[in-house]
gemmi code that builds the backbone of each chain (N, CA, C; Angstrom):
import gemmi

chains = {
    "A": [
        ("UNK", (92.997, -38.973, 100.428), (92.322, -40.370, 101.243), (93.248, -41.770, 100.862)),
        ("UNK", (93.279, -42.306, 101.847), (94.206, -43.463, 101.954), (93.801, -44.733, 101.289)),
        ("UNK", (94.488, -45.522, 100.374), (93.776, -46.862, 99.982), (94.388, -48.098, 101.280)),
        ("UNK", (93.122, -48.464, 101.330), (92.815, -49.778, 102.888), (93.994, -50.680, 101.887)),
        ("UNK", (94.294, -51.287, 103.384), (95.640, -52.109, 102.810), (94.648, -53.535, 102.791)),
        ("UNK", (95.289, -54.161, 101.599), (94.825, -55.401, 101.162), (94.996, -56.527, 102.051)),
        ("UNK", (93.158, -56.923, 101.985), (93.292, -58.160, 102.889), (93.832, -59.528, 102.755)),
        ("UNK", (94.694, -59.922, 103.903), (95.829, -60.899, 103.417), (95.185, -62.160, 102.953)),
        ("UNK", (94.301, -62.211, 102.867), (93.242, -63.489, 101.908), (93.818, -63.318, 100.620)),
        ("UNK", (93.971, -62.386, 99.720), (94.508, -62.223, 98.286), (95.707, -62.650, 98.189)),
        ("UNK", (96.574, -63.041, 99.695), (97.942, -63.630, 99.145), (97.557, -65.478, 99.100)),
        ("UNK", (96.516, -65.652, 99.566), (96.652, -67.024, 99.475), (96.653, -67.868, 98.563)),
        ("UNK", (97.693, -69.030, 98.475), (98.022, -69.544, 97.116), (96.679, -70.825, 96.890)),
        ("UNK", (96.251, -70.451, 95.727), (95.133, -71.295, 95.268), (95.395, -72.847, 95.461)),
        ("UNK", (96.397, -72.842, 94.526), (96.616, -74.433, 94.215), (96.885, -74.927, 95.790)),
        ("UNK", (97.710, -74.269, 96.595), (98.038, -75.295, 97.948), (96.746, -75.439, 99.110)),
        ("UNK", (95.959, -74.065, 98.564), (94.373, -73.843, 99.564), (93.650, -75.025, 99.603)),
        ("UNK", (93.324, -75.822, 98.320), (92.790, -76.921, 98.298), (93.181, -78.045, 99.220)),
        ("UNK", (91.829, -78.707, 99.927), (92.234, -79.476, 100.891), (93.242, -80.412, 100.796)),
        ("UNK", (93.218, -81.035, 99.838), (93.771, -82.143, 99.173), (95.383, -81.885, 99.353)),
        ("UNK", (95.792, -80.835, 98.600), (97.180, -80.250, 98.587), (97.787, -80.145, 99.791)),
        ("UNK", (96.602, -79.308, 100.227), (97.164, -78.496, 101.664), (97.290, -79.529, 102.354)),
        ("UNK", (97.060, -80.601, 102.432), (97.474, -81.952, 103.607), (98.387, -82.495, 102.673)),
        ("UNK", (98.910, -82.718, 101.573), (100.093, -83.060, 100.921), (101.609, -82.266, 101.479)),
        ("UNK", (101.141, -81.038, 101.343), (102.128, -79.921, 101.791), (102.656, -79.899, 102.779)),
        ("UNK", (101.313, -80.200, 103.527), (101.834, -80.397, 105.331), (102.348, -81.538, 105.623)),
        ("UNK", (102.428, -82.519, 104.712), (103.093, -83.933, 105.260), (104.271, -84.049, 104.813)),
        ("UNK", (104.492, -83.162, 103.887), (105.966, -82.858, 103.232), (106.619, -82.043, 103.698)),
        ("UNK", (106.157, -80.981, 104.431), (107.064, -79.930, 105.119), (107.617, -80.705, 106.142)),
        ("UNK", (107.072, -81.681, 106.844), (107.896, -82.352, 108.006), (108.755, -83.322, 107.701)),
        ("UNK", (108.741, -83.515, 106.396), (109.890, -85.056, 105.486), (110.720, -84.190, 104.920)),
        ("UNK", (112.071, -85.136, 104.782), (113.247, -84.388, 103.669), (112.216, -85.674, 102.387)),
        ("UNK", (111.990, -86.576, 102.598), (111.208, -87.300, 101.660), (110.319, -88.231, 102.368)),
        ("UNK", (109.120, -88.445, 101.456), (107.848, -89.365, 101.847), (107.692, -90.365, 100.767)),
        ("UNK", (107.337, -91.427, 101.019), (106.792, -92.465, 100.182), (105.685, -92.282, 100.384)),
        ("UNK", (105.031, -92.767, 98.805), (103.754, -92.626, 98.121), (103.127, -92.972, 99.488)),
        ("UNK", (103.036, -94.285, 99.912), (102.005, -95.171, 100.673), (102.242, -94.030, 102.074)),
        ("UNK", (103.068, -93.515, 102.678), (103.192, -93.182, 103.953), (102.426, -91.922, 103.603)),
        ("UNK", (102.399, -91.182, 102.688), (101.561, -89.862, 102.516), (100.015, -90.369, 102.269)),
        ("UNK", (99.753, -91.342, 101.806), (98.422, -91.839, 101.355), (97.617, -92.207, 102.847)),
        ("UNK", (98.321, -92.744, 103.507), (98.346, -93.044, 104.952), (97.873, -91.907, 105.925)),
        ("UNK", (98.878, -91.280, 105.966), (98.851, -89.730, 106.644), (97.478, -88.918, 106.616)),
        ("UNK", (97.667, -88.810, 105.034), (96.528, -87.956, 104.838), (95.130, -88.586, 104.380)),
        ("UNK", (95.077, -89.760, 104.163), (94.092, -90.817, 104.393), (92.908, -90.197, 102.702)),
        ("UNK", (93.932, -90.626, 101.850), (92.919, -90.300, 100.383), (93.289, -91.665, 99.769)),
        ("UNK", (92.996, -92.069, 98.577), (92.739, -92.908, 97.873), (93.879, -92.778, 97.243)),
        ("UNK", (94.664, -93.545, 96.691), (95.880, -93.843, 95.417), (95.691, -93.215, 94.279)),
        ("UNK", (94.507, -92.852, 93.821), (94.382, -92.333, 92.385), (93.884, -90.719, 92.898)),
        ("UNK", (93.619, -90.422, 93.889), (93.556, -88.998, 94.200), (94.694, -88.299, 94.664)),
        ("UNK", (95.714, -89.010, 95.176), (96.778, -88.886, 95.693), (97.644, -88.557, 94.715)),
        ("UNK", (97.407, -89.355, 93.585), (98.486, -89.730, 92.572), (98.503, -88.254, 91.639)),
        ("UNK", (96.972, -87.759, 91.190), (96.803, -86.838, 90.373), (96.716, -85.181, 91.561)),
        ("UNK", (96.864, -85.422, 92.349), (97.188, -84.195, 93.282), (98.323, -83.704, 93.245)),
        ("UNK", (99.229, -84.979, 93.350), (100.738, -84.891, 93.533), (101.441, -84.177, 91.967)),
        ("UNK", (100.620, -85.133, 91.015), (100.879, -84.939, 89.383), (100.986, -83.016, 89.368)),
        ("UNK", (99.759, -82.659, 89.982), (99.569, -81.027, 89.912), (100.611, -80.375, 90.739)),
        ("UNK", (100.706, -80.853, 92.024), (102.218, -79.939, 92.443), (103.576, -80.074, 92.252)),
        ("UNK", (103.505, -81.187, 91.313), (104.976, -80.967, 90.209), (104.733, -80.433, 89.489)),
        ("UNK", (103.730, -79.958, 88.354), (103.780, -79.196, 87.795), (104.064, -78.157, 87.843)),
        ("UNK", (103.742, -77.800, 89.015), (103.616, -76.068, 89.839), (105.078, -75.954, 90.235)),
        ("UNK", (105.890, -77.399, 90.295), (107.489, -77.378, 90.684), (107.267, -77.355, 92.334)),
        ("UNK", (106.235, -77.521, 93.038), (106.437, -77.622, 94.752), (106.674, -78.413, 95.247)),
        ("UNK", (106.564, -79.718, 94.231), (106.905, -80.745, 94.411), (107.486, -81.544, 93.612)),
        ("UNK", (108.302, -82.804, 94.318), (109.539, -83.393, 93.210), (109.383, -85.086, 93.504)),
        ("UNK", (108.888, -85.833, 92.512), (108.423, -87.002, 92.654), (109.656, -87.791, 91.874)),
        ("UNK", (110.047, -88.906, 92.711), (111.186, -89.419, 92.635), (110.691, -91.520, 92.175)),
        ("UNK", (110.921, -91.565, 91.150), (110.407, -92.990, 91.292), (111.717, -93.903, 90.951)),
        ("UNK", (111.513, -95.145, 91.917), (112.809, -96.151, 91.498), (112.171, -97.518, 91.972)),
        ("UNK", (113.150, -98.514, 92.089), (112.592, -99.416, 92.186), (113.390, -100.151, 93.626)),
        ("UNK", (112.624, -101.250, 94.407), (113.381, -102.075, 95.353), (113.267, -103.356, 94.948)),
        ("UNK", (114.039, -103.948, 94.093), (113.532, -104.912, 93.730), (112.967, -105.063, 92.363)),
        ("UNK", (112.050, -105.719, 92.249), (110.792, -105.727, 91.133), (109.873, -104.504, 91.558)),
        ("UNK", (109.672, -104.420, 92.930), (108.619, -103.327, 92.999), (109.059, -101.952, 92.824)),
        ("UNK", (108.169, -101.530, 92.349), (108.249, -100.195, 91.761), (107.898, -99.293, 93.468)),
        ("UNK", (108.597, -97.992, 93.477), (108.507, -97.333, 94.939), (108.531, -95.807, 94.339)),
        ("UNK", (107.443, -94.901, 94.717), (107.778, -93.402, 94.665), (107.662, -92.952, 95.399)),
        ("UNK", (108.409, -91.889, 95.782), (108.439, -91.089, 97.111), (108.819, -89.651, 96.421)),
        ("UNK", (108.104, -88.683, 97.400), (107.665, -86.951, 96.758), (108.555, -86.413, 97.913)),
        ("UNK", (108.884, -85.331, 98.045), (109.700, -84.328, 98.554), (109.473, -82.853, 97.970)),
        ("UNK", (109.367, -81.745, 99.020), (109.079, -80.736, 98.311), (110.354, -80.074, 98.035)),
        ("UNK", (109.815, -79.210, 97.027), (111.034, -78.709, 96.295), (111.608, -77.433, 97.282)),
        ("UNK", (112.493, -76.496, 96.914), (112.812, -75.327, 97.444), (111.780, -74.198, 97.402)),
        ("UNK", (111.381, -73.951, 95.895), (110.354, -73.171, 96.042), (108.651, -73.772, 96.822)),
        ("UNK", (108.726, -75.007, 96.782), (107.579, -75.432, 97.272), (107.659, -75.203, 98.664)),
        ("UNK", (108.916, -75.261, 99.004), (109.046, -75.102, 100.555), (108.466, -73.474, 101.019)),
        ("UNK", (109.298, -72.733, 100.123), (108.794, -71.440, 100.367), (107.357, -71.080, 100.177)),
        ("UNK", (106.480, -71.333, 99.282), (105.285, -71.676, 98.903), (104.485, -71.389, 100.370)),
        ("UNK", (105.034, -72.604, 100.745), (104.092, -73.511, 102.321), (104.299, -72.406, 103.146)),
        ("UNK", (105.427, -72.154, 103.294), (105.648, -71.061, 104.849), (104.963, -69.601, 104.394)),
        ("UNK", (105.106, -69.202, 102.995), (104.207, -68.063, 102.535), (102.769, -68.306, 102.863)),
        ("UNK", (102.355, -69.171, 102.529), (101.018, -69.812, 102.873), (100.588, -69.734, 104.149)),
        ("UNK", (101.177, -70.400, 105.057), (101.466, -70.385, 106.561), (101.506, -69.047, 107.064)),
        ("UNK", (102.352, -68.496, 106.733), (101.977, -66.988, 107.055), (100.883, -66.083, 106.682)),
        ("UNK", (100.638, -66.323, 105.525), (99.308, -65.682, 105.562), (98.085, -65.828, 106.365)),
        ("UNK", (97.828, -67.677, 106.841), (96.771, -67.867, 107.390), (97.104, -67.359, 108.769)),
        ("UNK", (98.535, -67.199, 109.200), (98.447, -66.906, 110.637), (98.189, -65.064, 110.697)),
        ("UNK", (98.523, -64.790, 109.435), (98.186, -62.848, 109.523), (96.215, -63.007, 109.377)),
        ("UNK", (95.744, -64.244, 108.471), (93.986, -63.767, 108.851), (93.875, -64.798, 110.094)),
        ("UNK", (94.100, -65.576, 110.729), (93.752, -66.033, 112.197), (94.362, -64.636, 113.078)),
        ("UNK", (94.677, -64.002, 113.138), (95.096, -62.863, 114.042), (94.341, -61.705, 114.241)),
        ("UNK", (93.500, -61.423, 112.880), (93.178, -60.280, 112.683), (91.474, -60.586, 112.400)),
    ],
    "B": [
        ("UNK", (101.236, -68.232, 91.382), (99.638, -68.986, 91.394), (99.035, -68.266, 92.446)),
        ("UNK", (99.279, -67.207, 92.813), (98.279, -66.352, 93.544), (97.110, -65.661, 93.182)),
        ("UNK", (95.858, -66.414, 93.673), (94.974, -65.235, 93.127), (93.928, -64.792, 93.818)),
        ("UNK", (92.925, -64.173, 94.050), (91.807, -63.470, 94.723), (90.948, -65.129, 94.921)),
        ("UNK", (90.824, -65.619, 96.247), (89.857, -66.510, 96.480), (88.980, -66.246, 97.788)),
        ("UNK", (88.111, -66.848, 97.757), (87.335, -66.471, 98.975), (88.528, -67.209, 100.261)),
        ("UNK", (88.648, -66.353, 100.971), (89.473, -66.769, 101.961), (89.035, -67.169, 103.164)),
        ("UNK", (89.364, -67.550, 103.667), (88.764, -68.619, 105.231), (88.488, -67.583, 106.579)),
        ("UNK", (87.632, -67.482, 107.320), (87.712, -66.821, 108.380), (88.782, -66.809, 109.394)),
        ("UNK", (89.029, -66.146, 110.325), (90.202, -65.999, 111.502), (90.171, -67.617, 112.058)),
        ("UNK", (88.796, -68.157, 112.437), (88.724, -69.560, 113.111), (89.116, -70.360, 112.023)),
        ("UNK", (88.777, -70.223, 111.141), (89.235, -71.705, 109.851), (90.534, -71.451, 109.542)),
        ("UNK", (91.358, -70.036, 109.677), (92.290, -70.013, 109.146), (93.042, -70.662, 110.461)),
        ("UNK", (92.912, -70.588, 111.836), (93.496, -71.102, 112.901), (93.108, -72.754, 112.764)),
        ("UNK", (91.920, -73.236, 112.388), (91.452, -74.534, 112.016), (92.769, -75.160, 110.831)),
        ("UNK", (92.896, -74.372, 110.336), (93.698, -74.871, 109.185), (95.482, -74.897, 109.563)),
        ("UNK", (95.644, -73.914, 110.410), (96.999, -73.932, 110.861), (97.375, -75.079, 112.059)),
        ("UNK", (96.025, -75.972, 112.491), (96.184, -76.832, 113.529), (96.279, -77.723, 112.925)),
        ("UNK", (95.607, -77.571, 111.874), (95.712, -79.181, 111.400), (97.093, -79.286, 110.219)),
        ("UNK", (97.634, -78.403, 109.690), (98.724, -78.354, 109.196), (100.003, -78.869, 109.643)),
        ("UNK", (99.962, -78.209, 111.251), (100.748, -78.742, 112.277), (100.719, -80.134, 112.896)),
        ("UNK", (99.498, -80.183, 113.194), (99.134, -82.148, 113.173), (99.880, -83.078, 112.003)),
        ("UNK", (99.107, -82.681, 110.911), (99.581, -83.885, 109.766), (101.090, -83.371, 109.500)),
        ("UNK", (101.690, -82.211, 109.984), (103.164, -82.065, 109.826), (104.245, -82.753, 110.752)),
        ("UNK", (103.493, -82.866, 111.766), (104.462, -83.468, 113.648), (103.914, -85.295, 113.104)),
        ("UNK", (102.744, -85.855, 112.605), (102.480, -86.971, 112.732), (102.628, -87.994, 111.650)),
        ("UNK", (102.745, -86.906, 110.328), (103.579, -87.716, 109.074), (104.733, -88.650, 108.747)),
        ("UNK", (105.756, -88.491, 110.063), (106.717, -88.911, 109.860), (107.160, -89.620, 110.907)),
        ("UNK", (106.324, -89.709, 111.648), (106.261, -90.337, 113.705), (107.749, -91.547, 113.303)),
        ("UNK", (106.963, -92.464, 112.428), (107.050, -93.858, 112.458), (108.677, -93.967, 111.785)),
        ("UNK", (109.016, -92.584, 111.192), (110.207, -92.509, 110.135), (111.537, -92.276, 111.098)),
        ("UNK", (111.252, -92.090, 112.419), (112.575, -91.942, 113.573), (113.350, -92.827, 114.142)),
        ("UNK", (112.376, -94.030, 114.222), (112.643, -95.503, 114.993), (113.632, -96.274, 114.424)),
        ("UNK", (113.675, -96.526, 113.017), (114.761, -97.088, 112.444), (116.315, -96.807, 112.846)),
        ("UNK", (115.988, -95.271, 112.688), (117.451, -94.686, 112.822), (117.704, -94.735, 114.427)),
        ("UNK", (116.569, -94.597, 115.172), (116.882, -94.562, 116.667), (117.306, -95.929, 116.909)),
        ("UNK", (116.640, -96.962, 116.578), (117.274, -98.354, 116.425), (118.957, -98.621, 116.104)),
        ("UNK", (119.448, -98.136, 115.060), (120.455, -98.090, 114.255), (121.726, -97.121, 115.697)),
        ("UNK", (120.998, -96.240, 116.053), (122.218, -95.573, 116.802), (122.203, -95.862, 118.668)),
        ("UNK", (120.993, -96.605, 118.271), (121.096, -97.793, 119.706), (121.645, -98.906, 119.904)),
        ("UNK", (121.882, -99.533, 118.830), (122.784, -101.122, 118.389), (124.235, -100.616, 118.649)),
        ("UNK", (124.290, -99.134, 118.111), (126.045, -98.619, 118.051), (126.544, -98.655, 119.180)),
        ("UNK", (125.243, -97.633, 119.944), (125.354, -97.590, 121.456), (126.059, -98.563, 122.103)),
        ("UNK", (125.030, -99.828, 122.231), (125.192, -101.197, 122.726), (126.777, -101.369, 122.464)),
        ("UNK", (126.951, -101.537, 120.885), (128.033, -102.510, 120.762), (129.428, -102.082, 120.849)),
        ("UNK", (129.506, -100.315, 120.518), (130.813, -99.944, 121.026), (130.763, -100.070, 122.720)),
        ("UNK", (130.343, -99.666, 123.416), (130.405, -99.851, 124.962), (130.790, -101.024, 125.613)),
        ("UNK", (130.190, -102.221, 125.018), (130.773, -103.716, 125.300), (131.369, -104.126, 124.637)),
        ("UNK", (131.823, -103.347, 123.620), (132.881, -103.814, 122.976), (134.433, -103.431, 123.359)),
        ("UNK", (134.264, -102.223, 124.161), (135.487, -101.531, 125.220), (135.845, -102.512, 126.193)),
        ("UNK", (134.257, -102.972, 126.698), (134.837, -103.845, 128.318), (135.302, -104.714, 127.450)),
        ("UNK", (134.666, -105.418, 126.448), (135.539, -106.686, 125.946), (136.727, -106.781, 125.475)),
        ("UNK", (137.370, -105.736, 124.774), (138.433, -105.258, 124.361), (139.580, -105.367, 125.698)),
        ("UNK", (139.161, -104.600, 127.092), (139.781, -104.574, 128.136), (139.924, -106.331, 128.526)),
        ("UNK", (138.798, -107.295, 128.607), (139.030, -108.577, 128.930), (140.012, -109.464, 127.910)),
        ("UNK", (139.937, -109.247, 126.952), (140.512, -109.778, 126.002), (142.079, -109.294, 126.008)),
        ("UNK", (142.526, -107.984, 126.410), (143.495, -107.588, 126.297), (144.110, -108.491, 127.293)),
        ("UNK", (143.800, -108.368, 128.425), (144.138, -109.047, 129.946), (144.162, -110.236, 129.552)),
        ("UNK", (143.592, -111.259, 128.724), (143.843, -112.485, 128.705), (144.911, -112.874, 127.052)),
        ("UNK", (145.418, -111.481, 126.445), (145.745, -111.210, 125.772), (145.895, -111.439, 124.008)),
        ("UNK", (144.639, -111.855, 123.700), (143.840, -112.388, 122.429), (143.937, -111.213, 121.695)),
        ("UNK", (143.645, -110.908, 120.557), (143.685, -110.029, 119.644), (142.870, -109.163, 119.683)),
        ("UNK", (142.614, -108.054, 120.848), (141.265, -107.825, 120.532), (141.115, -106.599, 119.789)),
        ("UNK", (142.088, -106.004, 119.438), (142.365, -104.687, 118.480), (141.636, -105.421, 117.351)),
        ("UNK", (142.286, -106.272, 116.693), (141.678, -106.816, 115.291), (140.278, -106.950, 115.514)),
        ("UNK", (139.640, -107.828, 116.710), (138.716, -107.479, 116.761), (137.368, -106.471, 116.837)),
        ("UNK", (138.023, -105.542, 117.515), (137.275, -104.221, 117.424), (137.096, -103.693, 115.957)),
        ("UNK", (138.405, -103.923, 115.714), (138.430, -103.453, 114.112), (137.266, -103.698, 113.062)),
        ("UNK", (137.038, -105.106, 113.084), (136.735, -106.019, 112.183), (134.835, -105.585, 112.467)),
        ("UNK", (134.407, -105.459, 113.732), (133.240, -105.429, 114.243), (133.337, -103.929, 113.818)),
        ("UNK", (133.854, -103.039, 114.175), (133.629, -101.299, 113.754), (133.267, -101.346, 112.248)),
        ("UNK", (134.295, -101.677, 111.735), (133.962, -102.136, 110.034), (132.760, -102.581, 109.278)),
        ("UNK", (132.039, -103.606, 109.813), (130.585, -104.095, 110.122), (130.035, -103.348, 110.181)),
        ("UNK", (129.867, -102.752, 111.371), (129.002, -101.521, 111.974), (128.714, -100.631, 110.917)),
        ("UNK", (129.773, -100.153, 110.726), (129.855, -98.846, 109.596), (129.557, -99.150, 108.649)),
        ("UNK", (129.433, -100.232, 107.853), (128.959, -100.641, 106.455), (127.418, -100.678, 106.964)),
        ("UNK", (126.733, -101.574, 107.876), (125.614, -101.976, 108.075), (124.939, -100.515, 108.588)),
        ("UNK", (125.303, -99.616, 109.551), (124.813, -98.464, 109.525), (124.420, -97.740, 108.009)),
        ("UNK", (125.439, -98.063, 107.271), (125.633, -96.949, 105.943), (124.257, -97.432, 105.148)),
        ("UNK", (124.226, -98.556, 104.945), (123.317, -99.281, 104.234), (121.727, -99.350, 105.053)),
        ("UNK", (121.734, -99.468, 105.841), (120.182, -99.102, 106.644), (119.479, -98.272, 105.942)),
        ("UNK", (119.731, -96.907, 105.993), (118.977, -96.077, 105.452), (118.402, -95.967, 104.408)),
        ("UNK", (118.863, -96.432, 103.544), (119.009, -96.698, 102.102), (117.572, -97.505, 101.738)),
        ("UNK", (117.291, -98.165, 103.012), (115.768, -98.828, 102.593), (115.043, -98.422, 103.908)),
        ("UNK", (114.992, -96.779, 104.582), (114.011, -96.231, 104.624), (113.086, -95.739, 103.753)),
        ("UNK", (111.616, -95.833, 103.825), (110.819, -95.060, 102.497), (110.425, -93.849, 102.945)),
        ("UNK", (110.172, -93.211, 104.323), (110.346, -92.099, 104.514), (111.195, -91.651, 105.475)),
        ("UNK", (111.635, -90.259, 105.388), (112.878, -89.858, 106.252), (112.408, -88.293, 106.811)),
        ("UNK", (112.396, -87.820, 108.421), (112.198, -86.443, 108.491), (113.242, -85.692, 108.223)),
        ("UNK", (112.442, -84.253, 107.885), (113.191, -83.310, 107.005), (114.649, -82.956, 108.125)),
        ("UNK", (115.697, -82.561, 106.822), (117.094, -82.480, 108.285), (117.607, -83.988, 108.122)),
        ("UNK", (117.157, -85.301, 107.976), (117.205, -86.631, 107.820), (118.877, -86.649, 107.741)),
        ("UNK", (119.147, -86.462, 106.295), (120.631, -86.485, 105.879), (121.582, -86.038, 106.584)),
        ("UNK", (121.460, -84.684, 106.906), (122.748, -83.689, 107.549), (122.581, -84.611, 109.034)),
        ("UNK", (121.591, -84.699, 109.599), (121.705, -85.362, 111.098), (122.129, -86.308, 111.257)),
        ("UNK", (121.778, -87.681, 110.062), (122.209, -88.959, 109.863), (123.919, -89.335, 109.971)),
        ("UNK", (124.263, -88.298, 109.006), (125.958, -88.238, 108.893), (126.693, -88.053, 110.084)),
        ("UNK", (126.064, -86.525, 110.084), (126.686, -86.056, 111.464), (127.221, -87.045, 113.015)),
        ("UNK", (125.530, -87.363, 113.006), (125.911, -88.612, 114.263), (126.623, -89.404, 113.789)),
        ("UNK", (126.345, -90.163, 112.496), (127.300, -91.230, 112.202), (128.899, -90.745, 112.298)),
        ("UNK", (129.171, -90.121, 111.656), (130.992, -89.455, 111.621), (131.420, -89.566, 113.125)),
        ("UNK", (130.211, -88.458, 113.914), (130.920, -88.002, 115.168), (131.000, -89.287, 115.927)),
        ("UNK", (130.126, -90.626, 115.880), (129.971, -91.940, 116.590), (131.207, -92.601, 116.188)),
        ("UNK", (131.706, -92.857, 114.918), (132.693, -93.517, 114.550), (134.078, -92.757, 114.699)),
        ("UNK", (133.779, -91.250, 114.446), (134.951, -90.836, 115.033), (135.664, -91.354, 116.549)),
        ("UNK", (134.942, -90.845, 117.457), (135.087, -91.299, 119.036), (135.346, -92.831, 118.869)),
        ("UNK", (135.318, -93.855, 118.434), (135.018, -95.103, 118.192), (136.630, -95.362, 117.670)),
        ("UNK", (136.822, -94.736, 116.645), (138.364, -94.952, 116.076), (139.463, -94.583, 117.300)),
        ("UNK", (139.226, -93.433, 117.642), (139.815, -92.640, 118.538), (139.952, -93.742, 119.854)),
        ("UNK", (138.764, -93.783, 120.194), (139.057, -95.050, 121.405), (139.843, -95.968, 121.291)),
        ("UNK", (139.708, -96.935, 120.012), (140.060, -97.801, 119.724), (141.961, -97.780, 119.562)),
        ("UNK", (142.105, -96.637, 118.752), (143.847, -96.188, 118.774), (144.523, -95.753, 119.812)),
        ("UNK", (143.771, -94.892, 120.716), (144.074, -94.892, 121.878), (144.571, -96.143, 122.892)),
        ("UNK", (143.488, -96.757, 122.702), (143.043, -98.226, 123.480), (144.225, -99.369, 123.183)),
        ("UNK", (144.443, -99.418, 121.638), (145.474, -100.267, 121.335), (146.915, -99.915, 121.387)),
        ("UNK", (147.086, -98.166, 121.467), (148.611, -97.588, 121.636), (148.659, -97.798, 123.046)),
        ("UNK", (147.989, -97.190, 124.134), (148.305, -96.766, 125.084), (147.845, -97.888, 126.578)),
        ("UNK", (147.030, -98.834, 125.943), (146.413, -99.453, 127.147), (146.125, -101.141, 126.503)),
        ("UNK", (147.199, -101.233, 126.005), (147.501, -102.949, 125.282), (147.310, -103.851, 126.539)),
        ("UNK", (147.701, -103.632, 127.692), (147.446, -104.942, 128.795), (146.129, -104.508, 129.822)),
        ("UNK", (145.315, -103.556, 128.977), (144.154, -103.117, 130.042), (144.054, -102.269, 130.836)),
        ("UNK", (143.352, -101.369, 131.047), (142.637, -100.001, 131.797), (141.900, -100.131, 132.264)),
        ("UNK", (140.997, -99.918, 133.280), (139.584, -99.923, 133.507), (139.262, -98.585, 133.345)),
        ("UNK", (140.285, -97.677, 133.992), (139.854, -96.297, 133.998), (140.208, -95.617, 132.780)),
        ("UNK", (140.712, -96.334, 131.893), (140.552, -95.689, 130.381), (139.336, -96.728, 129.915)),
        ("UNK", (138.882, -97.656, 129.727), (137.888, -98.403, 128.956), (136.731, -98.215, 129.277)),
        ("UNK", (136.148, -97.991, 130.730), (135.449, -97.782, 131.039), (134.360, -96.503, 130.695)),
        ("UNK", (135.123, -95.207, 130.910), (134.778, -93.955, 130.672), (134.503, -94.064, 128.696)),
        ("UNK", (135.373, -94.998, 128.372), (135.455, -95.226, 126.838), (134.044, -95.622, 126.296)),
        ("UNK", (133.765, -96.552, 126.833), (132.381, -97.648, 126.895), (131.285, -96.509, 127.448)),
        ("UNK", (131.713, -95.492, 128.570), (130.376, -94.596, 128.653), (130.209, -93.887, 127.259)),
        ("UNK", (131.218, -93.182, 126.938), (131.181, -92.307, 125.871), (130.513, -92.921, 124.888)),
        ("UNK", (130.689, -93.788, 124.248), (130.351, -94.460, 123.012), (128.899, -94.369, 123.113)),
        ("UNK", (128.435, -95.184, 124.400), (127.117, -95.412, 125.009), (126.374, -94.045, 124.659)),
        ("UNK", (126.849, -93.211, 124.973), (126.442, -92.003, 125.406), (126.118, -90.902, 123.856)),
        ("UNK", (127.081, -91.307, 123.382), (126.893, -90.081, 122.198), (126.107, -90.979, 120.970)),
        ("UNK", (125.919, -92.236, 121.058), (125.226, -93.197, 120.669), (123.222, -93.474, 120.835)),
        ("UNK", (123.085, -93.038, 122.046), (122.040, -92.649, 122.637), (121.179, -90.926, 122.131)),
        ("UNK", (122.702, -90.381, 122.321), (122.178, -88.854, 122.265), (121.636, -89.168, 120.552)),
        ("UNK", (122.215, -89.509, 119.419), (122.339, -89.537, 118.108), (120.744, -89.991, 118.190)),
        ("UNK", (120.349, -91.138, 118.638), (118.682, -91.619, 118.764), (118.273, -90.888, 119.012)),
        ("UNK", (118.090, -90.548, 120.283), (117.033, -89.332, 120.895), (117.016, -88.016, 120.007)),
        ("UNK", (118.286, -87.422, 118.945), (118.235, -86.408, 118.292), (117.040, -86.801, 117.258)),
        ("UNK", (117.038, -87.901, 116.753), (116.567, -88.322, 115.504), (114.863, -88.574, 116.331)),
        ("UNK", (115.086, -89.285, 117.426), (113.547, -89.158, 118.072), (112.539, -87.926, 118.073)),
        ("UNK", (113.504, -86.929, 118.591), (112.953, -85.464, 118.976), (112.760, -84.611, 117.658)),
        ("UNK", (113.252, -84.840, 116.804), (113.612, -83.860, 115.280), (112.196, -83.673, 114.689)),
    ],
}
model = gemmi.Model(1)
for chain_id, residues in chains.items():
    chain = gemmi.Chain(chain_id)
    for i, (resn, *xyz) in enumerate(residues, 1):
        res = gemmi.Residue()
        res.name, res.seqid = resn, gemmi.SeqId(i, " ")
        for name, pos in zip(("N", "CA", "C"), xyz):
            atom = gemmi.Atom()
            atom.name, atom.element = name, gemmi.Element(name[0])
            atom.pos, atom.b_iso = gemmi.Position(*pos), 0.0
            res.add_atom(atom)
        chain.add_residue(res)
    model.add_chain(chain)
structure = gemmi.Structure()
structure.add_model(model)
structure.setup_entities()
């Protein structure tokens, strides 16, 4: 008796699958680097929610946060790390497998 | 960080994929415009200058000096501008640098050839040079918009 193949849902990344983090990863996937305000506007969340979720993604080393100053104004930008991009591609592939079957 | 979670249905997965594509495609829509404006400006500047160079050479003024100084100014301006961009599309740095280097390489070649061989003006050289500079600048602008 053969073991049935594992359902693709088991390969979904829980960290990325959360709705806000999913949207952040989607926004950053199409960018080299994105300003905090542009991410916030693109995915329509509050500053505090975005800040918290970015910190979670940064802790997992999926996202790199860069803080700088434009004159006296602080500026925060984010980009996907290489591992973040790999995880995102794998996550989308898993979704395609689920969608296909 | 891969765990067993209650997975989406096939329809939900399709919806998520569509959402990811939509966010990814629209999140940096506005980011391409400053780059497009930069290269469109270069296209106009370079091509007009080639015609201007012909006219000034015919009248005997220091056209090459004018073209060099405007070219240097344009190079500095074009290099500084991206520093003020808040968000950029994926692959922007490589695209921007290759487009900028291609443009200025052609600009320098056109300038050197024009100043060396066509000091007294020659529309058969300066008009194609103008078209080539306009073409490469506009191609770079559209390249960024389509990226």
